[in-house]
C-alpha positions as CSV (number, residue, x, y, z in Angstrom):
1,X,-45.3,123.8,189.9
2,X,-45.0,127.0,190.8
3,X,-43.0,129.8,188.6
4,X,-40.6,130.1,190.4
5,X,-39.4,126.5,190.4
6,X,-39.3,126.5,186.3
7,X,-37.0,127.4,183.7
8,X,-38.8,131.2,181.6
9,X,-41.4,130.4,179.1
10,X,-42.1,132.0,176.1
11,X,-46.0,131.9,175.4
12,X,-47.5,133.2,172.1
13,X,-51.0,133.6,172.2
14,X,-53.0,135.3,168.6
15,X,-55.3,137.4,169.2
16,X,-57.1,140.6,167.2
17,X,-58.7,141.4,171.0
18,X,-57.5,141.4,174.5
19,X,-59.8,138.5,176.4
20,X,-60.2,137.3,179.9
21,X,-57.7,134.6,178.5
22,X,-54.5,137.0,178.1
23,X,-55.2,138.2,181.6
24,X,-55.2,134.9,182.7
25,X,-52.0,133.8,181.2
26,X,-50.5,137.6,182.3
27,X,-51.5,136.5,186.0
28,X,-49.7,133.4,185.9
29,X,-45.8,134.7,184.4
30,X,-42.8,134.5,187.0
31,X,-39.5,136.1,186.2
32,X,-38.1,135.7,183.1
33,X,-41.3,134.7,181.9
34,X,-43.0,136.6,178.7
35,X,-46.1,136.4,177.3
36,X,-46.6,138.1,173.5
37,X,-49.2,139.1,172.3
38,X,-49.6,138.7,168.5
39,X,-52.0,140.6,165.9
40,X,-52.4,140.9,162.7
41,X,-52.2,145.0,162.4
42,X,-51.9,148.8,164.2
43,X,-56.0,148.8,163.4
44,X,-56.9,145.1,165.8
45,X,-58.0,146.7,169.1
46,X,-55.5,144.7,171.0
47,X,-52.8,147.1,169.4
48,X,-53.7,149.9,171.0
49,X,-53.3,148.4,174.5
50,X,-51.1,149.2,177.5
51,X,-49.7,145.5,178.5
52,X,-49.5,145.1,181.9
53,X,-45.5,143.6,182.9
54,X,-44.1,140.8,181.0
55,X,-46.4,140.9,178.1
56,X,-45.6,142.5,174.6
57,X,-47.9,143.3,172.1
58,X,-46.3,142.9,168.3
59,X,-48.3,143.1,165.3
60,X,-47.6,140.3,162.7
61,X,-48.8,142.1,159.4
62,X,-51.5,140.8,157.0
63,X,-50.8,136.9,155.8
64,X,-49.7,136.5,152.6
65,X,-50.0,132.3,151.3
66,X,-50.4,131.4,155.5
67,X,-53.5,131.4,157.8
68,X,-53.8,134.6,159.9
69,X,-52.4,131.9,163.0
70,X,-49.9,130.9,161.1
71,X,-48.5,133.8,160.1
72,X,-48.6,135.2,163.8
73,X,-47.0,132.0,165.3
74,X,-44.0,132.7,162.7
75,X,-43.5,136.4,163.7
76,X,-43.4,135.7,167.5
77,X,-41.3,132.5,167.5
78,X,-38.5,134.5,166.2
79,X,-39.2,137.3,168.7
80,X,-38.9,135.3,171.7
81,X,-36.2,135.1,174.1
82,X,-36.8,132.0,175.7
83,X,-35.5,128.3,175.7
84,X,-38.9,126.4,176.1
85,X,-42.0,127.6,174.3
86,X,-46.1,127.4,175.0
87,X,-48.8,128.5,172.5
88,X,-52.2,129.2,173.8
89,X,-55.6,130.5,172.2
90,X,-57.6,133.6,173.3
91,X,-61.2,132.2,173.2
92,X,-61.1,129.7,176.4
93,X,-60.8,129.7,180.1
94,X,-58.2,128.7,181.9
95,X,-57.4,127.0,186.0
96,X,-55.0,129.5,187.9
97,X,-52.4,127.2,187.5
98,X,-52.6,126.3,183.8
99,X,-49.7,127.6,182.9
100,X,-47.0,125.7,185.3
101,X,-49.3,122.2,185.1
102,X,-48.5,122.2,181.1
103,X,-44.9,123.4,181.4
104,X,-44.6,120.4,184.0
105,X,-45.8,118.1,181.9
106,X,-43.0,119.5,178.8
107,X,-40.6,119.2,181.6
108,X,-41.8,115.9,182.6
109,X,-42.4,114.4,179.5
110,X,-41.2,115.7,176.6
111,X,-43.5,118.1,174.3
112,X,-46.5,118.4,175.9
113,X,-50.3,119.2,174.8
114,X,-53.1,119.7,176.7
115,X,-56.1,118.0,175.0
116,X,-59.1,120.2,173.4
117,X,-63.3,119.8,173.5
118,X,-64.7,121.4,170.7
119,X,-68.7,122.2,172.3
120,X,-71.4,124.2,171.2
121,X,-75.1,124.6,170.9
122,X,-77.1,124.8,167.7
123,X,-76.1,122.5,164.8
124,X,-72.8,122.0,166.6
125,X,-74.4,120.1,169.2
126,X,-75.2,117.0,166.3
127,X,-71.6,116.6,165.3
128,X,-70.5,117.1,168.7
129,X,-70.2,113.9,169.7
130,X,-68.5,112.8,166.7
131,X,-65.5,115.2,167.0
132,X,-65.3,114.5,171.0
133,X,-64.5,110.5,168.9
134,X,-62.5,111.7,165.9
135,X,-60.6,114.4,167.9
136,X,-60.6,114.7,171.3
137,X,-61.0,111.2,172.0
138,X,-57.6,110.2,170.1
139,X,-55.5,112.8,171.1
140,X,-56.6,112.2,174.7
141,X,-54.9,108.5,174.4
142,X,-52.5,109.3,171.4
143,X,-54.0,106.7,168.9
144,X,-53.6,107.3,165.1
145,X,-52.7,110.2,163.8
146,X,-54.7,112.3,165.1
147,X,-53.3,111.4,168.6
148,X,-49.8,112.2,167.5
149,X,-50.8,116.2,167.2
150,X,-50.4,119.1,169.6
151,X,-53.1,121.3,170.0
152,X,-51.9,125.0,169.3
153,X,-54.7,125.9,172.3
154,X,-51.9,124.9,174.6
155,X,-49.1,122.7,174.0
156,X,-45.1,123.2,175.4
157,X,-41.5,122.3,173.6
158,X,-38.1,123.7,174.0
159,X,-36.1,124.7,171.1
160,X,-33.9,121.6,171.1
161,X,-37.0,119.3,170.9
162,X,-37.4,120.8,167.3
163,X,-35.8,118.6,164.6
164,X,-35.2,122.2,162.5
165,X,-34.3,125.6,163.7
166,X,-37.3,128.2,165.0
167,X,-36.1,129.8,161.7
168,X,-36.9,127.7,159.7
169,X,-40.3,126.9,161.4
170,X,-41.0,130.2,160.8
171,X,-40.7,130.0,157.4
172,X,-42.7,127.1,156.9
173,X,-45.7,128.4,159.3
174,X,-45.6,131.2,156.5
175,X,-46.7,128.5,153.6
176,X,-49.0,126.8,155.9
177,X,-52.8,126.9,156.9
178,X,-52.2,125.1,160.1
179,X,-50.1,126.0,162.6
180,X,-49.8,122.8,165.3
181,X,-50.1,120.7,162.0
182,X,-46.8,121.6,160.9
183,X,-45.2,121.8,164.5
184,X,-46.3,118.3,165.4
185,X,-44.1,117.6,161.6
186,X,-41.0,119.3,163.4
187,X,-41.0,117.3,167.3
188,X,-41.2,114.2,168.4
189,X,-44.7,112.8,169.3
190,X,-47.0,114.9,171.7
191,X,-47.7,113.8,175.1
192,X,-51.1,114.3,176.3
193,X,-51.9,115.9,179.7
194,X,-55.2,114.0,180.4
195,X,-55.4,115.8,183.2
196,X,-55.7,118.9,181.3
197,X,-58.6,118.1,178.7
198,X,-60.1,121.4,177.7
199,X,-63.6,122.8,176.8
200,X,-63.8,125.5,174.1
201,X,-67.1,126.9,173.4
202,X,-67.6,127.4,169.5
203,X,-70.9,129.3,167.8
204,X,-73.3,126.8,166.7
205,X,-74.8,129.0,164.1
206,X,-75.3,126.8,160.8
207,X,-72.6,128.9,158.9
208,X,-70.3,128.8,161.7
209,X,-70.2,125.2,162.0
210,X,-70.1,124.5,158.1
211,X,-66.9,126.7,158.0
212,X,-64.9,124.9,161.3
213,X,-65.9,121.6,159.9
214,X,-64.9,121.7,156.5
215,X,-61.7,123.6,157.8
216,X,-60.9,120.8,160.1
217,X,-61.5,118.1,157.1
218,X,-59.7,119.6,154.3
219,X,-56.9,119.7,156.3
220,X,-57.1,116.4,157.1
221,X,-57.7,115.8,153.5
222,X,-54.7,117.2,151.5
223,X,-52.4,115.9,154.4
224,X,-53.9,111.9,154.8
225,X,-56.7,111.9,152.5
226,X,-60.2,111.1,153.9
227,X,-61.2,108.1,151.7
228,X,-60.9,105.4,154.3
229,X,-62.4,107.7,156.3
230,X,-65.6,108.2,154.2
231,X,-66.3,104.5,153.6
232,X,-66.7,103.7,157.4
233,X,-68.9,106.8,157.6
234,X,-71.0,105.3,154.5
235,X,-70.9,102.1,156.3
236,X,-72.0,103.4,159.6
237,X,-74.9,105.1,158.2
238,X,-76.1,102.1,156.0
239,X,-76.0,99.9,159.0
240,X,-78.1,103.4,161.4
241,X,-81.0,103.1,158.4
242,X,-80.7,99.5,158.7
243,X,-80.6,98.4,162.2
244,X,-81.8,101.2,164.0
245,X,-82.6,99.8,167.6
246,X,-79.1,98.3,167.6
247,X,-77.0,101.0,166.6
248,X,-79.2,104.0,168.5
249,X,-78.4,101.9,171.5
250,X,-74.9,101.6,170.6
251,X,-72.9,105.2,169.6
252,X,-75.4,106.4,172.4
253,X,-74.2,104.6,174.6
254,X,-70.5,104.4,173.5
255,X,-70.4,108.0,172.9
256,X,-71.7,108.5,177.0
257,X,-69.0,106.5,178.2
258,X,-66.2,108.5,176.6
259,X,-67.8,111.6,177.7
260,X,-68.2,110.2,181.6
261,X,-64.3,109.2,180.9
262,X,-63.1,112.4,179.5
263,X,-65.2,114.1,182.5
264,X,-67.5,115.7,180.1
265,X,-71.0,117.0,181.2
266,X,-73.1,117.4,178.6
267,X,-76.1,115.5,177.4
268,X,-75.1,116.2,173.8
269,X,-73.4,112.4,173.5
270,X,-77.2,111.2,173.6
271,X,-77.3,113.3,170.3
272,X,-74.7,110.9,168.5
273,X,-77.4,108.8,166.7
274,X,-78.9,112.3,164.6
275,X,-75.5,113.3,164.4
276,X,-74.3,110.7,162.4
277,X,-76.0,111.1,159.4
278,X,-74.6,114.0,159.0
279,X,-70.9,112.6,158.9
280,X,-70.1,111.5,155.3
281,X,-71.6,114.8,154.1
282,X,-69.3,116.8,156.5
283,X,-66.5,114.6,154.8
284,X,-67.1,114.9,151.2
285,X,-67.2,118.9,152.2
286,X,-64.0,118.3,153.6
287,X,-62.9,116.6,150.3
288,X,-64.3,118.9,147.4
289,X,-64.9,122.0,148.4
290,X,-61.6,124.0,149.0
291,X,-62.9,127.6,150.7
292,X,-63.8,128.0,153.7
293,X,-63.6,130.8,156.3
294,X,-61.8,131.2,159.5
295,X,-61.4,134.0,162.2
296,X,-62.8,136.7,159.5
297,X,-60.8,135.2,156.3
298,X,-61.5,133.6,153.8
299,X,-59.1,131.1,151.9
300,X,-58.6,128.2,149.7
301,X,-57.0,125.2,150.7
302,X,-55.4,123.4,147.9
303,X,-52.5,121.8,149.2
304,X,-50.3,121.4,152.2
305,X,-48.0,124.3,151.1
306,X,-51.0,125.9,149.1
307,X,-52.7,128.5,150.8
308,X,-54.5,131.1,149.5
309,X,-57.0,133.8,151.3
310,X,-58.8,134.5,149.1
311,X,-60.3,137.6,151.1
């Protein structure tokens, strides 16, 4: 779908720096479209940039009682002018028809989401296969609670598809950590656009991988609880220890098949067996450690609507 064949959209992109993703989206704008690039403060590098036509740079202010990203999305939502919204991120590459394909899926199916795949080297490569199984694959098939969640890096919906007003959504965003998690509570199930499996590279060092995994699991824990997940993980690791000659080829073949299904050409599926032994401690960290770092800030997440910006 070309820009001339669809209704205008408001694209919200939170970032403190102008990245290649900003150029990618700006180049795909059509008549009536707007790209709102939303930063935290006037001191952010992107704040002084002169944007191209159709792009506006907004300053949301520092977050209080929510994440910086949720605060930025709240600010952008109340400033957006069009009926259809697109939420996206600044940390991945996209095809030249990315915006048109996503919007076309939204017009055809209702709220629609691209499917994220977080990949990386170092420590992350050990847990990459398991985040693929527990996140990417579930979103791809729309299974479980994860399958009902839109991914904030690439989703679309309209005002009338919200069960609250934009202003009410913005007010709630200013009380939460996860912007897309909250949004998913206020729209019908997101349709996964299976042709838009999106690789997002993440840092592979221990500190970054730890912070990301604690954040993911802490969010799941405060919303749904992770006791059942922990029990399953412990049973799997016990089986892997007791019957390694059975479990090793089984999990390797299973994750390799999932990688092939999703079109992911990475050899990291071969690390699924050793990575399995890291799953229980990662779940435990999310259950019992409320603090983590995200995008330069440190947060404490005590409950769904109990977010503290520590530093």
